[in-house]
C-alpha positions in Angstrom: -17.9 -73.6 57.3 -19.2 -70.9 59.6 -17.0 -68.5 61.7 -19.1 -67.1 64.5 -18.3 -63.7 66.0 -19.9 -63.7 69.4 -18.2 -60.5 70.7 -17.9 -57.1 69.2 -15.0 -56.7 66.8 -12.0 -55.1 68.5 -10.7 -51.7 67.3 -8.4 -52.2 64.3 -8.2 -55.0 61.7 -9.4 -58.5 62.6 -8.5 -61.2 60.1 -11.1 -63.9 59.4 -9.3 -65.7 56.5 -5.6 -65.4 55.5 -3.8 -66.1 52.3 -0.8 -67.5 54.2 -2.6 -69.0 57.2 -6.1 -70.1 58.3 -8.4 -71.0 55.4 -5.8 -70.2 52.8 -7.7 -72.4 50.3 -10.2 -69.5 49.9 -7.4 -67.6 48.1 -8.3 -64.4 49.9 -7.5 -62.4 53.0 -10.8 -61.3 54.5 -11.3 -59.3 57.6 -13.2 -56.5 59.4 -11.7 -53.1 60.1 -13.3 -51.3 63.1 -12.4 -47.6 63.5 -13.1 -45.0 66.2 -12.7 -41.3 65.9 -9.1 -40.5 64.8 -8.1 -44.1 64.5 -5.6 -44.5 61.6 -5.2 -47.7 59.5 -2.6 -48.0 56.7 -2.3 -50.8 54.2 0.3 -51.1 51.4 0.5 -54.9 51.1 1.6 -56.3 47.7 -1.9 -57.6 47.0 -5.0 -56.4 45.2 -7.3 -54.9 47.8 -10.9 -53.8 48.2 -12.2 -51.6 51.1 -16.0 -51.6 51.6 -17.6 -49.2 54.0 -20.4 -51.0 55.9 -21.3 -48.2 58.3 -19.9 -45.0 59.8 -17.8 -42.2 58.4 -14.2 -42.3 57.4 -11.6 -40.4 55.4 -9.9 -42.6 52.8 -6.5 -41.4 51.4 -4.5 -42.9 48.5 -1.9 -41.3 46.2 -3.1 -37.9 45.1 -6.7 -38.7 46.2 -8.8 -38.3 49.3 -12.5 -38.9 50.0 -14.7 -38.5 53.1 -17.4 -41.1 52.9 -20.3 -42.0 55.2 -23.0 -44.7 55.4 -25.6 -44.9 58.0 -26.8 -48.5 57.2 -25.8 -51.3 54.9 -29.4 -52.3 54.7 -30.8 -49.0 53.4 -27.8 -47.2 51.8 -25.9 -47.9 48.6 -22.3 -49.1 49.0 -19.0 -47.3 48.6 -15.8 -49.1 47.9 -12.2 -48.6 46.8 -10.3 -51.2 44.7 -6.6 -50.8 44.4 -3.8 -52.8 42.9 -0.8 -54.3 44.8 1.5 -51.9 46.7 -0.7 -48.8 46.6 -0.7 -47.1 50.1 -4.3 -46.6 51.5 -4.9 -44.7 54.7 -8.2 -44.8 56.5 -9.0 -42.4 59.4 -12.1 -42.8 61.5 -14.2 -39.6 61.8 -17.0 -40.8 64.1 -17.2 -43.0 67.3 -17.7 -46.2 65.3 -17.1 -47.2 61.7 -16.8 -50.6 60.1 -15.2 -51.7 56.8 -14.7 -55.0 55.1 -11.2 -55.6 53.7 -10.5 -58.1 50.9 -7.0 -58.9 49.6 -5.8 -61.4 47.0 -2.9 -62.1 44.7 -3.2 -60.3 41.3 -0.3 -59.3 39.1 -2.5 -56.9 37.0 -1.9 -53.2 37.5 -4.8 -50.8 37.2 -5.8 -47.3 38.4 -7.3 -47.2 41.9 -11.1 -47.1 41.4 -13.9 -45.9 43.6 -17.3 -47.4 43.0 -20.4 -45.8 44.4 -23.7 -44.3 43.4 -24.7 -45.0 39.8 -21.6 -47.2 39.4 -23.3 -49.9 41.6 -25.7 -52.1 39.8 -28.8 -52.1 42.1 -31.6 -54.6 41.4 -34.7 -56.0 43.1 -34.7 -59.6 42.2 -37.2 -62.4 42.6 -40.4 -60.3 42.1 -43.1 -62.2 40.2 -41.5 -65.6 40.6 -41.9 -68.4 43.2 -44.8 -66.5 44.9 -42.2 -63.7 45.5 -40.4 -66.1 47.9 -37.0 -64.8 46.6 -37.6 -61.0 46.6 -34.4 -59.2 47.7 -32.2 -56.2 46.9 -28.9 -57.0 45.1 -26.1 -54.5 44.7 -23.3 -55.6 42.4 -20.1 -53.6 42.7 -17.6 -55.7 40.7 -17.8 -58.6 38.3 -15.9 -59.9 35.3 -17.5 -57.2 33.0 -17.3 -54.2 35.3 -13.7 -54.9 36.5 -12.0 -57.4 34.2 -8.6 -56.5 35.6 -9.6 -57.5 39.1 -9.6 -61.0 40.7 -12.4 -60.0 43.1 -16.1 -60.0 42.4 -18.4 -58.8 45.1 -21.6 -57.2 46.0 -24.4 -57.1 48.6 -27.8 -58.8 49.1 -30.5 -57.6 51.4 -33.2 -60.2 52.1 -36.7 -59.1 53.0 -37.8 -60.9 56.1 -38.7 -64.5 55.4 -37.3 -64.4 51.8 -34.8 -66.6 50.0 -31.6 -66.0 48.0 -29.6 -68.4 45.9 -32.6 -70.5 45.0 -33.0 -72.5 42.8 -29.9 -74.1 44.4 -26.7 -73.3 42.6 -22.9 -73.8 42.9 -19.7 -72.8 41.2 -16.0 -73.8 41.3 -14.8 -70.4 42.5 -14.5 -70.0 46.3 -16.8 -67.5 48.0 -17.2 -65.7 51.3 -20.5 -64.5 52.9 -20.5 -61.9 55.7 -23.8 -61.3 57.5 -25.7 -58.5 59.3 -29.2 -58.9 60.8 -31.9 -56.3 61.5 -32.8 -56.4 64.4 -29.5 -57.9 65.4 -31.0 -60.9 67.3 -32.3 -62.2 64.0 -31.0 -65.3 62.1 -31.1 -67.1 58.8 -30.6 -70.6 57.6 -28.2 -71.6 54.9 -27.9 -75.0 53.1 -24.2 -75.5 52.5 -23.7 -78.7 50.5 -25.5 -81.4 52.6 -25.4 -79.4 55.8 -27.7 -76.8 57.4 -26.0 -73.7 58.9 -27.5 -71.2 61.3 -26.3 -67.7 60.4 -26.4 -64.8 62.8 -25.2 -61.2 63.1 -21.5 -60.7 62.2 -21.1 -64.4 61.1 -18.9 -65.3 58.2 -19.5 -68.4 56.0 -16.8 -69.9 53.8 -18.1 -71.5 50.7 -15.7 -73.9 49.1 -15.9 -74.9 45.4 -18.9 -76.7 44.1 -21.0 -76.6 47.3 -24.6 -75.5 46.8 -25.6 -72.5 49.0 -29.2 -71.3 49.0 -30.4 -69.5 52.1 -33.5 -67.9 53.8 -34.0 -65.1 56.4 -36.3 -65.7 59.4 -39.7 -64.0 59.3 -39.5 -60.5 60.9 -35.8 -60.1 60.3 -34.0 -58.5 57.4 -30.7 -60.3 56.5 -27.8 -58.6 54.8 -24.8 -60.4 53.4 -21.7 -59.2 51.6 -20.7 -61.8 49.0 -17.2 -62.1 47.7 -16.2 -64.5 44.9 -12.5 -65.0 44.0 -12.0 -65.4 40.2 -9.7 -68.2 39.3 -6.9 -67.6 36.9 -8.3 -68.2 33.4 -11.6 -69.1 34.9 -13.5 -66.0 36.2 -16.9 -66.4 37.7 -19.5 -65.7 35.0 -22.7 -67.5 36.1 -23.5 -70.4 38.5 -24.6 -74.0 37.8 -28.1 -74.7 39.0 -29.4 -77.9 40.4 -31.7 -79.1 37.6 -34.3 -80.8 39.9 -35.3 -77.4 41.3 -35.4 -75.3 38.2 -39.2 -76.0 37.7 -40.1 -73.6 40.5 -39.1 -70.6 38.3 -41.0 -71.7 35.2 -44.0 -69.5 34.1 -47.2 -71.1 35.4 -45.5 -73.3 37.9 -48.0 -74.8 40.4 -47.2 -75.0 44.1 -49.1 -76.7 46.9 -51.5 -75.3 48.0 -52.6 -74.1 44.5 -52.2 -70.4 44.5 
């Protein structure tokens, strides 16, 4: 399911999914926080939360801590995020004319120390080189998974497609629900996603909701870089560890695989 954002996000928090409302089966609140200079946002909900800076500059305050963080581009710059347990007050103040953050919330009874992840704490990889004629070359930044943050119910990171390249292929699926949030560069670009048996056009600021066991490979249009924030909600007693691949497509990654035309 795609949620298309055809207008700029309003100032403040805009919910896209809600635990107690629309698309509650995704088991997550997900939304976009847009700040202007001196705009103040506070959150102390009784849920685990993650705040991810997409671009801009903000001051982030939480008990006995404060950081000023900036990011010019989610395409080129490493990510900064704050993960806090239920009930911790977080205050975000805009420091420039426009800043954008992604906000994720979910139920989690585990208590842990508020944690900032940035810089060397982010696992940054270039995947896909030397395989499938480099058709899947992309940048992957993993911020949290079951090993990095075992106390969390939220796994997330970022992919940046090089123009014309794929992600998520060979086709795969998993039982944990997932959310994708997209940016394009230039902004009039697009990509195509296979979601189960359907094709989905994805554009700048779109969100795609990936329900359990749907395959979801995707490709960026030539000439356009495609960024997506990916968020997987661990299930209780069944965290995401690795996907299940569609066996009929696994041959494309085998050493010496021959494609048409032979090259």
